[in-house]
N, C-alpha and C positions, 0 to 999 in steps of 0.2 A: 061706839059705832066706828067702823073702819073709815079712815080718811083716805081720799084719793086725790092724787095730783092730776091736774088737767093739762093735757098736751095738745095745743092747737096743731092741726095737720091739714094738708092738702093732698088729695089723691089725684094723680095724673096718669096718663098713659101715652106712650109713643108706639103707634102701630100695634096696640093691644098689650104691650109690655108695661104692666102697671106697677107703680111704686107709691108708697106713702112718703111724702116730703115734709120735713120739719125744718123750719128756719130758726136756727139756734139763737140768733140775736133777739128773736121775739119771745124767747122763753126765759123766765126768771130763774128757773132751776132746771137743769138738764140732767136726765138720768145718767149716771156714770157708766152703766152697763148697756151700751148701745147694741151690742150683739144680742143680748137677752131681750131687749126691747124689740128688736127686729123680729125675733121668733114669735113673740107674743102678738105684735101688731099685725104681722103678715098672715096669721092663721085665718083661714077663710071661714071657719066656724065659730071660733072663740075670740077672734080679733076683728080687725077691719077687713082684712083679706087683700093680699097683694103678692107680687113676686119678690118684694123686699122693702127695705127702708133706706131712704136717702136723706142724709143730713146736709144742709146748706150752711156753711160756716164762713166767718171772716178769713181772709188770707193776707199774708205779708208779702206774697209774691205774685198775686193775681187779683182780679176783681172779687172773686168768690172762691171758696174751696168746697169740694164735694167729698163726703164719705158715704160709701154705698155698701149696704149689707144685704146678702141674699136671705131668702126666707128661712134658711137653717141657721142664721146668725153669723155665717162666715163673711169676712170682709173681702170685697172684690177690688181689684186695682182700678178698673175702668168700666164704664157702661155708656155706650153711645146713645141709647134711647133716653137714659136718665139725664145725660148731658144736654140733650135737646130740650127736655122738659124743664131743666133748670133755666135755660135761656128764656123760655116763655115765662116761667115763674117770676124771675127777677125783673123782667121788663114790664109785664102786664100788671104786676103788683106794685110797681113804682119804686123798686129798689135800685134801678139804674135807668138812665136815659140813653145809654150806649146801644148801638146796634152791632158793635164789635166787642165781644165780651171775652175776657180770659178766665179760665176755670182751672184751679189747681186740683189735681187728682194724684192718686198714688202712682199713676203711670206718667206723671209729668203734667205740665201746663198745656191745656187744650184751648183752641181758639174757636169761638162760636160766632157765626154770622147770622144775624136775625133779619128775616124778611118781614117787613111790617105792612099791614093792610088795615085801614080804618083804626089806626092807633093800637093795634093788637098784633102780636106775633103770629104770622100765618104758618111759617115753617122755619126750620133752623138747619144751617149747614155747619157741620163740625169738622175741623181739620184734625184728623185722627193721628197725624204723623206718619212716619214710615213704618211699614210692617217689619216685624222681626222674623227672620228666617233661619237664624243660627240656632240649632237644636238646644244647645246648652243654655241659651238665654230665653227660650220660650216658656218653660223648659220641657224637653221631650227627649227620651233616649232614642238614638239614631245610629245607623251604621255609618253615616257620613257626618263630618264635623261642619260641613258647609250648609246643608239644608236637609229637610225630610220631605221630599216631593214624590208622591205616589209610591211610598215605601210599604211593602207587604208586611202585615202584622197579623198574628193569630191572637184573638181575644175571645175569651169565653168559648173556645173551641171553633171559632169561625174566623175566616180570613178576610181582611180588609186592606184596600190600598189607601193609605192615610197620607194626606198632605197637612203638615203642621205649620201654623202661622201664629205669631204673637202680635196681638193688637193692644198691648198693655196688659193683656191677660191671655192665657193659653187656649188655642183652638185646634181641633183636629177635624179636618174636612174629608168627607167621604162622598164620592159621586156614585149615584145609583140610578137605575132605570125607572124605578118607582119608589116613592117615599111611603112607607107603610108604618102602621102602629107597631108591628112586630119589630121593625128596626128601631124606631124612635123610643118607644116605651119599653120594649123588650131588651134591646141591646144597648141603648143609650146609657142606662145606669151602670152596666158592666164596663163600658168603654170609658166613662167618666173617671173611674177609679183604677183603671188598668195600670199595671206596674210601670209601663213606659212613660207615664205622666207623673213625675215626682210631686207636683202640686195639684193633681187632678186636672181635668180639662173640660172645656165646653166642647160638645160634639155636634157638628153640623152635617145633616144629610141633604144632598143637593141633587136636583134633577135639572139638567141643562135643557132648556127649550129651544134656544137658538143663541147666537153669539152675543145678544144683548139682553137676554131674559133668562132668569133661572128661578126655580121654586126651591124653597128652603123650609125645613123644620129643624128645631134645635132642642137638644137636651142640655140645659144649662147647669153648669157646676154649682151645686148648692141650692138649686131651686127646682130642678126637674124640667119638664117641657114648659116652655113659655111661648106666647103667641108671636114674639119677635125678639131679636137680639141684634143690636146695632153693631157691636164689635164682631159678632158672628157673621153678619152679612158682609162686613168689610173683609174679614178673613176669607170668606167663601169666594168673593170676587178675585181676590189676590190669588187664591189657590186655583181657581178656574183659569185665570190668565196664564199662570205659570205652567199649567198642564195643556195649554193651547186650545182650551175648550170655548173660551169667550174672548171678547174684546176687553178693554180695561174700563169701559164705562157701561154699567149693567144695571138694570132694574131687577131688584130681588123681591119676589112675591112670597110673603109669609102668611101664616094663618090670620094674623091681626092686621095686615095691610101691606103696603109697598114702600120700599126704601130705594133711594137712588144712590149708587156707589160709583165713584170715579177714582181710579188709581192713576193719578196724574203722572204722565211720563216725564214731564219737565222737572218737577221737584221731588218725585218719588213718594209724595204723601198720598194718603187715602182720604177722600172727602165723602162724608156721610150726610145726606140730605133727606129730611122727612118731616112729618107732622109732629106736633106735640099738643095734647089736649087736656084741659081741666075736666075732672069728673065731679069732685065735690070738695068743700071745706067742712071741717068739723072739729070736734074735741074728743080726744081719747082719754079715758079715765084710767089712770095708772094706780093699781092698788098700793096702799101704804106699805105693804110687806114686800114689794117688788124686789128690793135690793137684798133681801135676806137670803 
């Protein structure tokens, strides 16, 4: 009989952006191939179903460390929604009593402020740091070495005015009059892998409603369309402010909910605030042949 390893997991979502969370310290034996585990566990028919896998680990430079994998197994540098969920995970499950939590990511150490209500985390604010606008560091190919703001590009035979922003991971923001399936589902996949993005890119389609409210849909690198993207919402507000379309404090409405973004003029940092919710706890059975 085939033996199967048991992996305790928690499923959470931030504004509909759902991930499977595993706390590494709680596991006696961790699968070595986390990218492959992410592909298996994220499958919405043969796995649990999610936008990806998030591993919460010990850190020697912060309170906790995050490794985040997209549904295709690729590892991402940063995820704002996952960071907020980790804040709720570690506090509500008794792993910390702090309301100011540091989190090590591939994009550096992030700072989480936890809002507590009835001894539970109600929402989390993440200091996302300063946006990266230099094309070589996002990375994106550009005619300018200083930034890529509303620069015309032809992708898949269509022209787009692209504003590129790095939020620990690459983003390309496009402002449109209406956000359609044709754009997000039809053009998003082509734009993600366009030649101008050496490491691929997340693609945000934005409709500006007024100076403090925008609508957003996103085609995420490695996952396809998701109901929300925290780093994408941050990048979109930075892009909107740079193009003179909004103020620096904006509510972003996504298919999965709303996020509050503040690009602070004093310190230049972007602050992301929003909810984090538990969906369920369970056990995932990993086939004994998994590593073969």
